[in-house]
Every structure is written in structure tokens, then in C-alpha cells.
C-alpha positions as CSV (number, residue, x, y, z in Angstrom):
1,X,-14.2,3.5,7.6
2,X,-16.8,1.3,6.0
3,X,-18.9,4.3,5.1
4,X,-15.8,6.0,3.5
5,X,-14.9,2.9,1.5
6,X,-18.6,2.4,0.4
7,X,-18.7,6.1,-0.6
8,X,-15.5,5.8,-2.7
9,X,-16.9,2.7,-4.5
10,X,-20.2,4.5,-5.2
11,X,-18.5,7.7,-6.3
12,X,-16.3,5.8,-8.8
13,X,-12.9,6.3,-7.2
14,X,-10.5,8.4,-5.2
15,X,-8.6,11.5,-6.1
16,X,-5.0,12.3,-5.4
17,X,-3.8,14.1,-2.3
18,X,-2.5,16.9,-4.6
19,X,-5.9,17.5,-6.1
20,X,-7.7,17.4,-2.7
21,X,-5.2,18.3,0.1
22,X,-5.9,18.3,3.8
23,X,-6.9,21.8,4.9
24,X,-7.6,21.3,8.7
25,X,-11.1,22.6,8.9
26,X,-14.6,21.3,8.1
27,X,-16.0,22.3,4.8
28,X,-17.9,21.1,1.8
29,X,-17.0,18.1,-0.3
30,X,-14.9,19.2,-3.4
31,X,-14.8,15.8,-5.0
32,X,-14.2,16.0,-8.8
33,X,-14.8,12.9,-10.9
34,X,-12.3,14.2,-13.4
35,X,-9.5,14.0,-10.8
36,X,-10.0,10.3,-10.0
37,X,-6.6,8.5,-9.9
38,X,-7.8,5.0,-8.7
39,X,-11.0,3.0,-8.6
40,X,-11.9,1.2,-5.5
41,X,-13.7,-2.1,-6.2
42,X,-13.9,-3.4,-2.6
43,X,-12.1,-3.9,0.7
44,X,-11.3,-6.8,2.9
45,X,-10.4,-7.3,6.5
46,X,-7.1,-8.6,7.8
47,X,-9.3,-11.1,9.7
48,X,-7.1,-10.9,12.8
49,X,-5.9,-8.6,15.6
50,X,-2.6,-10.6,15.8
51,X,0.0,-8.1,14.7
52,X,2.2,-10.8,13.1
53,X,-0.8,-11.7,10.9
54,X,-1.3,-8.1,10.1
55,X,2.3,-7.7,9.2
56,X,2.1,-10.6,6.7
57,X,-1.2,-9.1,5.4
58,X,0.6,-5.7,4.8
59,X,3.4,-7.5,3.0
60,X,1.0,-9.3,0.6
61,X,-1.6,-6.7,0.0
62,X,0.0,-3.3,0.5
63,X,-1.1,-0.3,2.6
64,X,-3.7,-1.1,5.3
65,X,-6.3,1.2,6.6
66,X,-6.8,1.2,10.3
67,X,-8.7,2.9,13.0
68,X,-7.1,4.0,16.2
69,X,-7.3,6.2,19.3
70,X,-5.3,9.3,18.2
71,X,-5.9,11.4,21.2
72,X,-2.4,11.0,22.5
73,X,-0.8,11.7,19.1
74,X,-1.0,15.5,19.9
75,X,2.0,14.9,22.2
76,X,4.0,12.9,19.6
77,X,7.2,14.7,18.6
78,X,9.0,12.0,16.6
79,X,10.6,8.6,17.1
80,X,8.6,5.5,18.0
81,X,5.4,6.4,19.8
82,X,5.4,4.0,22.7
83,X,3.4,4.9,25.8
84,X,1.6,2.6,28.3
85,X,-1.7,1.2,27.2
86,X,-3.4,3.2,30.0
87,X,-2.4,6.4,28.1
88,X,-3.7,5.1,24.8
89,X,-6.4,2.5,25.0
90,X,-8.6,1.5,22.1
91,X,-11.3,4.1,21.4
92,X,-11.3,4.7,17.7
93,X,-11.5,8.3,16.7
94,X,-9.1,8.5,13.7
95,X,-8.3,6.6,10.5
96,X,-4.7,6.2,9.3
97,X,-2.8,4.0,6.9
98,X,-0.1,1.5,7.9
99,X,2.5,1.6,5.1
100,X,5.4,-0.3,6.6
101,X,7.1,-1.8,9.6
102,X,10.6,-2.1,11.1
103,X,12.7,-2.4,14.2
104,X,14.9,0.3,15.7
105,X,18.6,-0.2,16.5
106,X,17.5,-0.7,20.1
107,X,15.1,-3.5,19.3
108,X,11.7,-1.7,19.4
109,X,9.3,-3.1,16.8
110,X,7.2,-0.4,15.1
111,X,4.6,0.3,12.4
112,X,5.2,3.2,9.9
113,X,1.9,5.0,9.6
114,X,0.8,7.8,7.3
115,X,-1.3,10.3,9.0
116,X,-3.6,12.8,7.2
117,X,-2.7,16.0,9.2
118,X,-0.5,17.3,6.4
119,X,3.1,16.8,5.3
120,X,4.5,19.3,7.9
121,X,3.2,17.2,10.8
122,X,6.0,15.3,12.7
123,X,7.9,12.9,10.4
124,X,6.8,14.4,7.1
125,X,3.2,13.5,7.7
126,X,4.0,10.0,9.1
127,X,4.6,8.6,12.5
128,X,6.0,5.4,14.0
129,X,4.1,3.5,16.7
130,X,5.2,0.5,18.7
131,X,4.2,-2.8,17.1
132,X,3.1,-6.0,18.9
133,X,1.0,-4.7,21.8
134,X,-2.1,-3.3,20.0
135,X,-1.2,0.2,21.2
136,X,-4.0,2.7,20.7
137,X,-6.0,-0.2,19.2
138,X,-4.1,0.0,15.9
139,X,-4.7,-3.7,15.4
140,X,-8.5,-3.7,16.0
141,X,-9.9,-2.7,12.6
142,X,-7.5,-3.4,9.7
143,X,-8.6,-3.5,6.1
144,X,-7.1,-3.4,2.7
145,X,-8.7,-1.8,-0.3
146,X,-9.1,-3.5,-3.7
147,X,-8.1,-1.1,-6.4
148,X,-8.7,-1.5,-10.1
């Protein structure tokens, strides 16, 4: 993630999803400076793995970029992803964006997360994952971008 943020700072900004949609295969960079919609000036860490601190950080700064182990997400069908830690330990292999949080009617706390596998994936490109136990290492690397 550090490399990605540093690239965006050096490149001068980030383009919209509409101008650079996910295509699901490896290819060449199609970055176009004329399509920049926001300029990244830096990024800062949440400074904690405590999910209550992370929740407050999300509330004050906006979307948070995190790494996680996404290997088990291939089995996710919807609802709150909540498996045992043995099935989803920390081993970062994917970057996603935490955009919100909530609690189900049955009392399960969760994060709302934007995935980048396209809008047709699961909950319109998003998923919910249990909050409070560091599932899949979602609380290990948490940063917020500074946008100009």
C-alpha cells in the first residue's frame, strides 16, 4: 500500500473508477493525467490495531485503506463474513477500503468494506466483515489518505 500511495503522490493524483474500471486481468497501466479527479498529498496511519480506535479514526477522517487476508473471501456470498480466526488469519494479500460500520439486528458488529473486484461482486462490490476481533487482519495496516 505504501508503494501505491507514493505512486499516486508522484503521479499527481488518482483517476475515477469510471475512467479506469477493474478488468480482472493483469495488463499495462492506462493512467491518464487528464482524468485525475483528486490529488493525494500524503497518508497517515491509524496508529492502533484497536478496532474502537480505528472506528473513531474512520469517523473523523473518512474512508480507510487496509490490507487483509482475502483468501477466504472467495467463499463469501453475502451477510456478515464471520469465520473463525483459524480460517482467516492475518497474511496480507489484498487491499480494500473500510467505508463504514454497523451492527446487525442480532448484535453482530461489522465493517462495511469496498472491494475492488467490480460492482457485480457480492453486495454490489462491497462486503461486511465482523468487527472487533481483527478477522483476516483487517486491523493490522490501516491508513487514511490526505486529499487536496
